[in-house]
C-alpha positions as CSV (number, residue, x, y, z in Angstrom):
1,M,-6.2,14.1,3.6
2,R,-2.6,14.0,4.6
3,L,-0.9,10.6,5.0
4,N,-0.3,11.0,8.7
5,Q,-3.9,11.9,9.2
6,I,-4.9,8.8,7.3
7,L,-2.7,6.6,9.4
8,L,-4.0,8.3,12.6
9,A,-7.6,7.8,11.6
10,T,-6.9,4.2,10.7
11,L,-5.3,3.4,14.0
12,L,-8.0,5.1,16.0
13,S,-10.7,3.2,14.1
14,L,-9.0,-0.1,14.7
15,I,-9.2,0.0,18.5
16,F,-12.0,-2.3,19.4
17,G,-10.8,-3.9,22.6
18,T,-7.3,-3.6,24.0
19,A,-4.5,-2.5,21.8
20,S,-1.8,-4.9,23.2
21,L,-1.4,-8.7,23.3
22,Q,-3.6,-10.3,25.8
23,A,-2.6,-13.0,28.2
24,Q,-1.7,-16.5,26.8
25,D,-0.3,-14.9,23.6
26,T,-3.7,-14.1,22.1
27,L,-3.4,-11.9,19.1
28,S,-6.4,-9.7,18.6
29,I,-7.4,-8.4,15.1
30,S,-6.5,-4.8,16.1
31,D,-3.1,-6.0,17.2
32,A,-2.6,-7.9,14.0
33,I,-3.4,-4.7,12.0
34,R,-1.2,-2.5,14.2
35,R,1.7,-4.9,13.7
36,G,1.2,-4.9,9.9
37,L,1.1,-1.1,9.7
38,E,4.3,-0.9,11.7
39,H,6.3,-3.6,10.1
40,N,5.0,-4.5,6.7
41,F,7.8,-3.7,4.1
42,S,5.5,-2.5,1.3
43,I,3.8,0.0,3.6
44,R,7.2,1.4,4.7
45,V,8.3,1.7,1.1
46,A,5.0,3.4,0.1
47,K,5.4,5.9,3.0
48,S,8.9,6.8,1.7
49,D,7.7,7.2,-1.8
50,A,4.9,9.5,-0.6
51,R,7.4,11.7,1.3
52,I,9.5,12.0,-1.9
53,S,6.4,13.2,-3.9
54,S,5.6,15.6,-1.1
55,N,9.2,17.0,-1.1
56,N,9.0,17.5,-4.8
57,N,5.9,19.7,-4.4
58,S,7.7,23.0,-3.9
59,L,7.7,26.5,-5.4
60,G,11.3,26.2,-6.3
61,N,10.8,22.9,-8.2
62,A,7.8,24.5,-10.1
63,G,10.0,27.4,-11.2
64,F,8.5,30.3,-9.2
65,L,11.6,31.3,-7.3
66,P,14.8,33.0,-8.6
67,V,18.1,31.3,-9.1
68,I,20.9,33.0,-7.2
69,T,24.6,32.0,-7.7
70,A,27.9,33.2,-6.4
71,D,31.3,32.6,-7.8
72,G,34.9,33.6,-7.2
73,A,38.2,32.9,-9.0
74,I,41.9,33.6,-8.9
75,N,43.9,33.1,-12.1
76,K,47.7,33.5,-12.4
77,R,49.8,33.6,-15.5
78,I,53.6,33.4,-15.8
79,E,55.0,34.1,-19.3
80,D,57.9,35.4,-21.2
81,N,57.3,38.6,-23.2
82,V,59.3,39.9,-26.1
83,T,58.1,43.2,-27.6
84,N,59.7,45.2,-30.5
85,Y,58.3,48.6,-31.0
86,S,58.4,50.4,-34.4
87,A,58.7,53.8,-32.7
88,P,62.4,54.6,-32.1
89,T,61.6,56.4,-29.0
90,L,60.3,53.2,-27.3
91,P,62.9,50.7,-26.3
92,D,62.3,47.0,-27.1
93,R,61.4,44.7,-24.2
94,D,62.5,41.2,-23.3
95,V,60.9,40.1,-20.0
96,K,61.3,36.6,-18.6
97,G,58.8,35.2,-16.1
98,A,56.3,38.1,-16.2
99,E,53.4,37.5,-13.8
100,T,49.8,38.5,-14.2
101,T,47.2,37.8,-11.6
102,N,43.4,38.1,-12.0
103,Y,41.0,38.2,-9.0
104,S,37.2,38.1,-9.4
105,Y,34.0,37.3,-7.5
106,G,30.4,38.1,-7.9
107,I,26.8,37.2,-7.2
108,R,24.2,36.8,-9.9
109,A,20.4,36.3,-9.8
110,N,18.1,35.2,-12.6
111,W,14.3,35.2,-12.1
112,T,11.8,34.0,-14.7
113,I,8.7,36.1,-14.2
114,F,6.8,34.8,-17.2
115,D,7.0,31.4,-19.0
116,G,3.6,31.1,-20.7
117,L,2.1,30.0,-17.3
118,T,4.1,26.8,-17.5
119,M,5.2,27.2,-13.9
120,F,1.6,27.3,-12.7
121,A,0.8,24.1,-14.7
122,T,4.0,22.5,-13.2
123,S,2.9,23.5,-9.7
124,D,-0.5,21.8,-10.3
125,R,1.2,18.7,-11.6
126,L,3.5,18.5,-8.6
127,S,0.6,18.9,-6.2
128,I,-1.3,16.2,-7.9
129,E,1.7,13.9,-7.8
130,A,2.0,14.5,-4.1
131,E,-1.6,13.6,-3.7
132,I,-1.1,10.5,-5.9
133,G,1.7,9.4,-3.5
134,N,-0.5,9.7,-0.5
135,T,-3.4,7.9,-2.3
136,E,-1.1,5.1,-3.4
137,T,0.0,4.7,0.3
138,Q,-3.6,4.6,1.3
139,L,-4.2,1.9,-1.3
140,K,-1.3,-0.1,0.1
141,I,-2.8,0.3,3.6
142,E,-6.2,-0.8,2.5
143,T,-4.7,-3.9,0.7
144,L,-2.7,-4.8,3.8
145,L,-5.8,-4.4,6.0
146,A,-7.8,-6.6,3.8
147,D,-5.1,-9.2,3.7
148,V,-4.6,-9.1,7.4
149,V,-8.4,-9.4,8.2
150,K,-8.9,-12.2,5.7
151,A,-5.8,-14.1,6.9
152,Y,-6.7,-13.6,10.5
153,Y,-10.2,-14.9,10.2
154,Q,-8.9,-17.8,8.2
155,I,-6.9,-18.7,11.3
156,V,-10.0,-18.2,13.4
157,G,-11.9,-20.7,11.1
158,Q,-9.0,-23.2,11.2
159,Q,-8.9,-22.9,15.0
160,K,-12.7,-23.5,15.2
161,A,-12.3,-26.5,12.9
162,Y,-9.5,-27.8,15.1
163,K,-11.9,-27.5,18.1
164,V,-14.6,-29.4,16.2
165,L,-12.2,-32.2,15.5
166,E,-11.1,-32.3,19.1
167,N,-14.8,-32.8,20.1
168,T,-15.1,-35.5,17.4
169,V,-12.0,-37.3,18.9
170,A,-13.6,-37.1,22.3
171,V,-16.8,-38.7,21.0
172,S,-14.8,-41.4,19.3
173,Q,-13.0,-42.0,22.5
174,E,-16.3,-42.3,24.4
175,R,-17.4,-44.7,21.7
176,I,-14.4,-47.0,22.4
177,R,-15.2,-46.9,26.1
178,I,-18.8,-47.9,25.4
179,A,-17.7,-50.7,22.9
180,E,-15.2,-52.1,25.5
181,T,-17.9,-52.1,28.2
182,K,-20.4,-53.8,26.0
183,K,-17.7,-56.4,25.0
184,D,-16.9,-57.1,28.6
185,L,-20.6,-57.5,29.4
186,G,-21.1,-59.8,26.4
187,S,-23.4,-57.5,24.6
188,G,-20.9,-56.2,22.2
189,S,-18.6,-57.6,19.6
190,E,-14.9,-57.5,18.8
191,Y,-15.8,-56.0,15.4
192,D,-17.5,-53.0,16.9
193,L,-14.5,-52.4,19.2
194,L,-12.0,-52.6,16.4
195,Q,-14.1,-50.4,14.2
196,A,-14.4,-47.8,17.0
197,K,-10.6,-47.8,17.4
198,A,-10.1,-47.5,13.7
199,D,-12.4,-44.5,13.5
200,F,-10.7,-43.0,16.6
201,N,-7.3,-43.2,14.8
202,E,-8.9,-41.7,11.7
203,D,-10.2,-38.8,13.7
204,R,-6.8,-38.3,15.4
205,A,-5.1,-38.2,12.1
206,A,-7.5,-35.6,10.9
207,L,-6.8,-33.6,14.0
208,I,-3.1,-33.7,13.4
209,R,-3.6,-32.5,9.8
210,A,-5.8,-29.7,11.0
211,G,-3.1,-28.7,13.4
212,T,-0.6,-28.6,10.5
213,V,-3.0,-26.4,8.5
214,L,-3.5,-24.1,11.5
215,K,0.3,-23.7,11.9
216,Q,0.7,-22.9,8.2
217,A,-2.1,-20.3,8.4
218,K,-0.3,-18.6,11.3
219,I,3.0,-18.5,9.4
220,I,1.2,-16.8,6.5
221,V,-0.2,-14.2,8.8
222,S,3.3,-13.6,10.2
223,Q,4.6,-13.1,6.7
224,V,1.8,-10.6,5.9
225,L,2.8,-8.8,9.1
226,S,6.5,-8.9,8.1
227,D,7.2,-10.5,11.5
228,T,8.1,-14.1,11.0
229,A,9.4,-14.5,14.5
230,F,5.9,-14.1,15.8
231,S,4.2,-17.3,14.7
232,D,3.1,-19.0,17.9
233,F,-0.1,-17.3,19.0
234,K,-3.8,-17.8,19.5
235,V,-6.6,-15.8,18.0
236,Q,-10.1,-14.9,19.1
237,S,-12.7,-17.7,19.0
238,T,-15.4,-16.0,16.9
239,I,-15.7,-14.7,13.4
240,N,-17.2,-11.2,13.7
241,I,-19.5,-10.2,10.9
242,G,-21.1,-6.8,10.8
243,E,-24.7,-5.9,9.9
244,M,-25.9,-6.7,6.4
245,L,-24.5,-4.3,3.8
246,N,-26.6,-2.5,1.2
247,I,-25.4,-2.8,-2.4
248,D,-26.8,0.6,-3.4
249,E,-24.9,2.3,-0.6
250,L,-21.8,0.4,-1.5
251,Q,-21.9,1.4,-5.2
252,Q,-22.5,5.1,-4.3
253,S,-19.6,5.0,-1.8
254,A,-17.3,3.2,-4.3
255,Y,-17.8,5.9,-6.9
256,S,-16.6,8.7,-4.6
257,Q,-14.2,6.8,-2.2
258,N,-12.8,3.8,-4.0
259,T,-9.0,4.3,-3.9
260,E,-8.3,2.9,-7.3
261,L,-10.9,5.2,-8.8
262,L,-9.4,8.2,-6.9
263,L,-5.9,7.3,-8.3
264,A,-7.4,7.1,-11.9
265,R,-8.9,10.5,-11.5
266,L,-5.7,12.0,-10.2
267,D,-3.7,10.4,-13.1
268,E,-6.1,12.0,-15.5
269,Q,-5.7,15.4,-13.8
270,A,-1.9,15.0,-14.0
271,A,-2.1,14.3,-17.7
272,K,-4.0,17.5,-18.2
273,S,-1.3,19.5,-16.4
274,V,1.4,18.0,-18.6
275,I,-0.5,19.3,-21.7
276,K,-0.7,22.8,-20.1
277,E,3.1,22.7,-19.4
278,I,3.9,21.9,-23.0
279,S,1.5,24.5,-24.3
280,G,3.2,27.1,-22.3
281,E,6.4,26.6,-24.2
282,W,4.8,28.3,-27.3
283,M,4.8,31.6,-25.3
284,P,7.8,33.9,-24.8
285,E,9.9,33.6,-21.6
286,I,10.7,36.8,-19.7
287,A,13.4,36.9,-17.0
288,L,14.9,39.5,-14.8
289,N,18.6,39.3,-14.1
290,G,21.1,41.2,-12.0
291,G,24.2,40.9,-10.0
292,Y,27.2,42.5,-8.4
293,G,30.8,41.8,-9.5
294,Y,34.4,42.6,-8.5
295,A,37.5,42.2,-10.7
296,K,41.1,43.0,-10.1
297,T,44.2,42.5,-12.3
298,E,47.8,42.7,-11.2
299,S,50.5,42.6,-13.9
300,S,54.3,43.0,-13.8
301,I,54.4,44.1,-17.4
302,G,52.2,46.4,-19.6
303,F,51.1,49.9,-19.4
304,S,49.4,49.4,-16.0
305,N,50.5,47.4,-13.1
306,F,47.1,47.3,-11.4
307,S,43.4,47.6,-12.4
308,E,40.2,47.1,-10.3
309,T,36.5,47.2,-11.2
310,T,33.3,46.8,-9.0
311,G,29.7,47.4,-9.8
312,L,26.1,46.3,-10.3
313,N,24.5,44.9,-13.4
314,Y,20.9,44.3,-14.2
315,G,18.6,43.8,-17.1
316,I,15.6,42.0,-18.5
317,T,15.7,39.1,-21.1
318,A,13.0,37.9,-23.4
319,R,13.3,34.9,-25.5
320,I,11.0,32.7,-27.6
321,N,11.7,29.4,-29.4
322,L,10.7,30.0,-33.0
323,F,11.5,26.5,-34.3
324,D,12.6,23.3,-32.6
325,G,12.0,20.6,-35.2
326,F,8.3,20.3,-34.4
327,N,9.3,18.6,-31.1
328,K,6.8,20.7,-29.0
329,S,4.0,19.6,-31.3
330,R,5.1,15.9,-31.1
331,R,5.2,16.1,-27.3
332,R,1.8,17.7,-27.0
333,Q,0.3,15.1,-29.3
334,N,1.8,12.4,-27.1
335,A,0.5,14.1,-24.0
336,Q,-3.0,14.3,-25.4
337,L,-2.9,10.6,-26.2
338,M,-1.7,9.9,-22.7
339,L,-4.7,11.9,-21.4
340,K,-7.0,9.8,-23.6
341,N,-5.4,6.7,-22.2
342,E,-6.0,7.9,-18.6
343,Q,-9.6,8.6,-19.4
344,L,-10.1,5.1,-20.8
345,R,-8.3,3.6,-17.8
346,F,-10.6,5.5,-15.5
347,Q,-13.6,4.0,-17.3
348,D,-12.1,0.6,-17.1
349,V,-11.4,0.9,-13.4
350,E,-14.9,2.1,-12.8
351,L,-16.4,-0.8,-14.8
352,N,-14.2,-3.4,-13.0
353,T,-15.0,-1.9,-9.6
354,T,-18.8,-2.1,-10.3
355,S,-18.4,-5.7,-11.6
356,Q,-16.3,-6.8,-8.6
357,L,-18.8,-5.2,-6.2
358,L,-21.7,-7.1,-7.8
359,Q,-19.9,-10.4,-7.9
360,M,-18.7,-10.1,-4.3
361,F,-22.1,-9.0,-3.1
362,A,-23.6,-12.1,-4.6
363,I,-21.1,-14.2,-2.7
364,Y,-21.7,-12.2,0.4
365,N,-25.5,-12.5,0.2
366,D,-25.3,-16.3,-0.4
367,A,-22.9,-16.7,2.5
368,F,-25.4,-15.0,4.8
369,E,-28.2,-17.3,3.7
370,L,-25.9,-20.3,4.1
371,I,-24.9,-19.2,7.7
372,E,-28.5,-19.0,8.7
373,L,-29.2,-22.4,7.1
374,E,-26.2,-24.1,8.5
375,E,-26.8,-22.8,12.0
376,E,-30.2,-24.3,12.0
377,N,-28.8,-27.5,10.5
378,L,-26.1,-27.6,13.2
379,T,-28.7,-27.5,15.9
380,Y,-30.4,-30.6,14.4
381,T,-27.2,-32.5,14.0
382,K,-26.1,-31.8,17.6
383,Q,-29.4,-33.1,18.9
384,S,-29.1,-36.1,16.6
385,Q,-25.7,-37.0,17.9
386,E,-26.7,-36.8,21.5
387,I,-29.7,-39.1,20.8
388,A,-27.5,-41.5,18.8
389,L,-24.8,-41.7,21.5
390,E,-27.4,-42.5,24.1
391,R,-29.0,-45.1,21.9
392,Y,-25.6,-46.6,21.2
393,R,-25.1,-46.9,24.9
394,L,-28.4,-48.7,25.2
395,G,-27.6,-50.9,22.2
396,T,-30.5,-49.8,20.0
397,I,-28.3,-48.6,17.1
398,S,-25.1,-49.9,15.6
399,S,-21.7,-48.3,15.6
400,V,-22.1,-47.5,11.9
401,E,-25.2,-45.5,12.6
402,L,-23.4,-43.6,15.4
403,R,-20.5,-42.9,13.1
404,E,-22.9,-41.5,10.5
405,T,-24.2,-39.0,13.0
406,Q,-20.6,-38.1,13.9
407,Q,-19.8,-37.4,10.3
408,S,-23.0,-35.4,9.8
409,L,-22.2,-33.2,12.8
410,L,-18.6,-32.7,11.7
411,N,-19.7,-31.8,8.2
412,A,-22.4,-29.4,9.5
413,E,-19.9,-27.6,11.7
414,N,-17.3,-27.3,9.0
415,R,-19.8,-26.0,6.5
416,L,-20.9,-23.3,9.0
417,I,-17.2,-22.3,9.5
418,V,-16.7,-22.1,5.7
419,A,-19.8,-20.0,5.3
420,Q,-18.7,-17.6,8.0
421,I,-15.2,-17.3,6.5
422,E,-16.7,-16.7,3.1
423,A,-19.0,-14.0,4.5
424,K,-16.1,-12.3,6.3
425,K,-13.9,-12.3,3.2
426,A,-16.7,-11.0,1.0
427,E,-17.5,-8.3,3.6
428,T,-13.9,-7.2,3.8
429,E,-13.6,-7.0,0.0
430,L,-16.9,-5.1,-0.3
431,L,-15.7,-2.6,2.3
432,R,-12.3,-2.2,0.4
433,L,-14.0,-1.8,-3.0
434,S,-16.4,0.8,-1.6
435,G,-13.6,2.8,0.1
436,L,-15.1,2.1,3.6
437,L,-12.5,-0.4,4.9
438,L,-10.4,2.2,6.8
439,K,-13.6,3.5,8.5
440,K,-15.3,0.2,9.3
441,T,-12.5,-2.2,10.0
442,G,-13.0,-1.8,13.7
443,D,-16.7,-2.1,13.7
């Protein structure tokens, strides 16, 4: 697939909602990805490198086309000439400042028609290198998408955690109001009021720290997008997780679509082409040559004052390198070793991909179970806090017991957020490793 087709398919698959910033500076995940693809420096460099590889993939660079040159020259000589003839009938000459002028121009062509099939092997290698350039760009895009998605949902999680702390501060503020009312009515103590105020300040401090973490997370996303001027924005309020992935389908897809595996296969093919190129050097090289030339000479001395020639020339040349110090053998041995290395590297990448898939799926599967457990636990802790707050108003429980329910609810909400973020990160990595990230990012 061509690079522009990859980019087009990527952008089309990333449209899930509007494609521009929403009101109140809300940054959608599709907008974050679009900005990254447009501005990220590594993506822009990768695109240029891919274009260079594509430009190099030409018939001329492979050696299929003839080389045609044209040249022209004017040369002038001024010299003194003294000539003594042995024949008495010829007078001696003593010429000062004799001038001779040579004019020439011509066009020449040389076309290698056989080089041991080296040009075909070179053409194959250049095609593979162009494909490698596009695949490397695709790998950069996938890496950027994964980084953007994970960083974006990290902000969503931080934003949710900030909202949780805001609710905790609101409950602590209500606790102060209840403690003050009880103290005024004589049913409460100064200790309870002071403790409520201390806990309130503790919650506010936690809220401030959460705000700092949220700002830092936004700056990190801006850096990934290569747009540091864009750092004050909101994100969506939910962490979207797709349907449960199947490990067998992921492994099957990874073997055929994982970008790193594709690159390893292409590197192996390129190494085979290099061996074919070197092997072709043992064969003779046959070339056609021809041209047209013009030459003219003007001289103020000599037997003729003027001469001119024009005409065609053509021929065929065959050559073979009989001995080059065993350099071809050395180069072919090295190329065969390089091929062996590429084959080993492919096996290594394949093993690492399978291992990473299995590890990440374990994290992903556990995160799903934790989400289900923490959602159920969150329901219980919310009900517990509502009951505890009402009992505190009635004076049937102490402020310490109320605080415990606050902390339980806060911990439950944070654990759920962490589980959701872990599931999203694992999902993103699984899609990247299986080669499905470009297809399913917008799902």
